[in-house]
N, C-alpha and C positions, 0 to 999 in steps of 0.2 A: 918144379915149382906150382905152387898153387894156382888153381883155375879162379881167377877174378869175377867170374858170374858164377861161382856156387854159391847159394847162400850160408851163411855163418850161422855156422850148429851152436841149435839152440833159441831161435828165432823163427815163428812161423812163416813160411814161403807167401811173400805179395798174392794174391787172389787179382783176377782179370774181372775189372766191371766197366760191360760198353756203355753205360751209361756215363758221361763225364760231366753229368751233373750232380751225381749224387743220388738219385731217384733208382728206385728198381727199374726192373724191365715190366709192362705192364701195369705200373702203379699213375697213383692221380696226381698228374701234374696240376698245377695252377695255374687257371687260365693266361694265356699270353699278354705281355703288358704291365701287369701286377707286381709289385713289388713285395706284395706282404701274401705268403702263400696262405693266411688262414683267413676263413672267414670271419667276419668281427663287426657289429656294429660301427656307427659313421661315429667320428667324435665328437664327446658332446662340446666341448670346449674347441675354443680358438676362434678363428676366423667366422665360420661359417657358421655359427653358434652365435655370435657379434650381431651377424647380417639378422638372423632370424629375432635375435630379442630385439635389436630395434625396431624393425618391421610389425612385430606384435605392439611395443609403444608408441609407435606412429596409429595403428587403428584405437591401443585405449586411450590416446587421448582426441582423437578427431572423430568419431562414432557418437562419444556424448554432445557436441557439439551441434554437428548434425542433426541429432535424437531433437534438439531442444527446440532449433530453430524447424524444422517442419513442423513441433507441435506447435508452436508460437504459429507458424502460419496458417495451419487449421483450424486455431480457436478462431484468428482474425478474418480470415472468410466465413467461418461456421457464423460470426459475430456478423458477419453484413448480410448473410442470406437471413439471417434470425429479425435482421432490423426491416430491412425490405419486406418480408413477409407479415412482419406488425405492423408497419406503416399500411402495406395496403389493403389490411385486412378491414383498420381505421376509416379508410378513404371510402370502403367498399358499404363499411355499416353507415355511415355517416350520410350516404349517397341515398341507400334504402332506407332511410329515418326522411332526410328531407323531400328528395326528389325533385335536385334541382332544372330547373327550368327554361330555356330561353327566353326572352319578351318577344312582345307582340306590337310589328308597325302595319298603320294603314294610315292610305293616304284619303285628306275625303274632301279635301277641297284644294282647287291647283287656277289660282286666278292670273293671268296675263296681262300687262298694261302697257302700252308706250312699244311697241312692238313693230321696230322697221330693221329692217337689214342691205344694207347698202350696198351699191354696186362697189367699193371701194375693201371687200370684206369686213365690212365693220357693223357688229350687231349692239343695238340698245333695247332694254326694256326694264320693265319692273315686272316682280310675282307677286306674291305670297301664297304659303302653302302651307294648310292647314293636316300637322300631322297628331294621331292617338298612338299613343305607346300604351300597351296594357303587358301587364305581371300577371303571370297565371301562377305562381308559387301561391301553393298555401301556405308555407311556413318559410320564408325568404323574402327578405325586403332590397330593394335595388337601388343604389345610386348609381346616378350618370354624372361624370364631368368628360369635358374638352372636348365638346362636340363640336364638329364640323360639317359643314354640309356645301353638297356641288349638284349644280341643275347641268344635265350634259344633251346635249343635241348629237344622239346615236354613241359616239367617242370621244367627242370634243367639247370640252368643260364651255362655259357660255358665262356661266355667274355661280361663286362661293360667297357663304357665310359662316357665322359662330352661331349656335345656339347655347343658350344657357343654361346651368348645370339643376338638374333635379333631382328629385330625391321621391322613389315607389313605395307603399307599402306594400303588404300582400293581397291582391284580388285586385290591385285597383288598376283606374283609367284612369292614364294624364293625357289633357290638351297639349301641343306641343307649338308653336307656331315659327315658320321660319321666313324671313322677310330677306329676297334676291334684287339688286339692282345691276347692269349692266349698261355703262354708257363708254357706247365708244370700242367695244372689245372686240380687237382682232380677231379673228378665226380663217378657217382653210380655205380655200374656194370652194371646196367641191362640200362645203360646209353651207355656205350662201347657195349655192342649186339646188342643194335638196331641199332646206327650208323653203324656197319660191317655187321650183316644183311640186312638193306637201300643198299650199296653200291654195295653188292655178288647178291641184286637181279637185281636192272635198274640201279645200278647207281648213285643216286637220293636220296639226305638227306634234309629233310624237314627241315627246321628254323623258328623261331618266333623271333619276333622282339618286345621292347616294350621301349616307352617314355614315360618319367614324367615330366610337364615343370611345371612351374607358367605362366598363362600367364592375362594378363589385357587388359582390352577393352577400349579404350577411344573418345571420339568423340566433341570434342572442345574440350569445359568447363566440361562436366561432363565424367567421371570416374568411371570405377568401381574398385571393391577392390581386388586384385589378385588370383585368386583361382587356385588350381592346375587341368591342361588339362593331362587325359591317352590317347596313343596311342598306337593301337595295330595292328602290322602286321602281320596276321599268312599266313601259307602254305606259304614261302617263297621257293619253292623246287629250291636246286642247283645240279647242275649233277657233280658229284667227283664220277668217275670210280674207281676201288677194288684196280687199281693198280696206279692211279694218284693221286695227290696231288691237285691239284688245279680243281677248275669251277666256273661254272660261272650262274645264276638265269634265268632259263625254263618260260616258258609260256607266257614273257611278263610283264610289269610292274603291280603291285600289290596294291588294295585302301586300305588301313589303316581305322580303327574302331576310332573315336575321340569323347571321352566324359569328361564332368566334374564332 
C-alpha cells in the first residue's frame, strides 16, 4: 500500500519557511501599522490635495485685499500728518512775521458818588471809571465787541454795565468810559461789614474791576477768529470817609492784567 505522506514523483519537495508572512529571516520588514510596504511620496490627488489647494486659494484671494487696505490706511495717515505739519509751519511763520501781542489796559480814574450801605444789606452808589486801552502791535489791528464790565468788592459783584464796541489801529491808544449804578443792590452781610470796617479804619475801600470782551486780530487779508479777552484790574482803592458819600481813586493809575 502506498504511503500517503510520500511526495509525488516529479514535483519538488516543499521547503519549510519559518516566516509565515513571506519575508526572509533577517530581511527588512515594513514598519508596523503600514499597509504599503514600499516608500512612496504622498499622493498628489485626493482629499489632502484638495485641502491644500483650497488653503492656497484663500491666501491668494485674501492677501491682495489686506495689502490694499493697509496701503490705503498708510496713505491717509501720512496725509493727515503732512497736513498738520503744513498748517503748523504756516501758523509759525505768520506768528514770526506778525508777532501778535495782547492789548494793554490801565485804569486812569475811578470816582464814586452817593455811596450808601444800609443795615438791611443794601448798597447804592454811582461811579465812573476811565480806562485806557492800548494796542501794542505794529502790524495787527484790534476789534472789540460784546464788552461787559463788573465792579466787585472782593468777590461780591456790586454793579455791572456794558461798554460800546470800538476798533483800534496799530500802536493806538483808546480811552474808554464805563458808568456804573447800583440802586439798592442786595449783598451779603459780610460785604456790608467789610465795607463799613474799611471806611471806619482809614476811609479807603478797595474795589476790583473785571471786563470780558470778544476781540479780533486783523492784519490786511489775515484775520483770526474772535476770542474772549478777560481783563482784571485789582486793588482799586477809593478814598471814602465814614461820613462822606463820594471818593476818588488813590495812588494814581493802575495797570490791569489781560489774558485770552
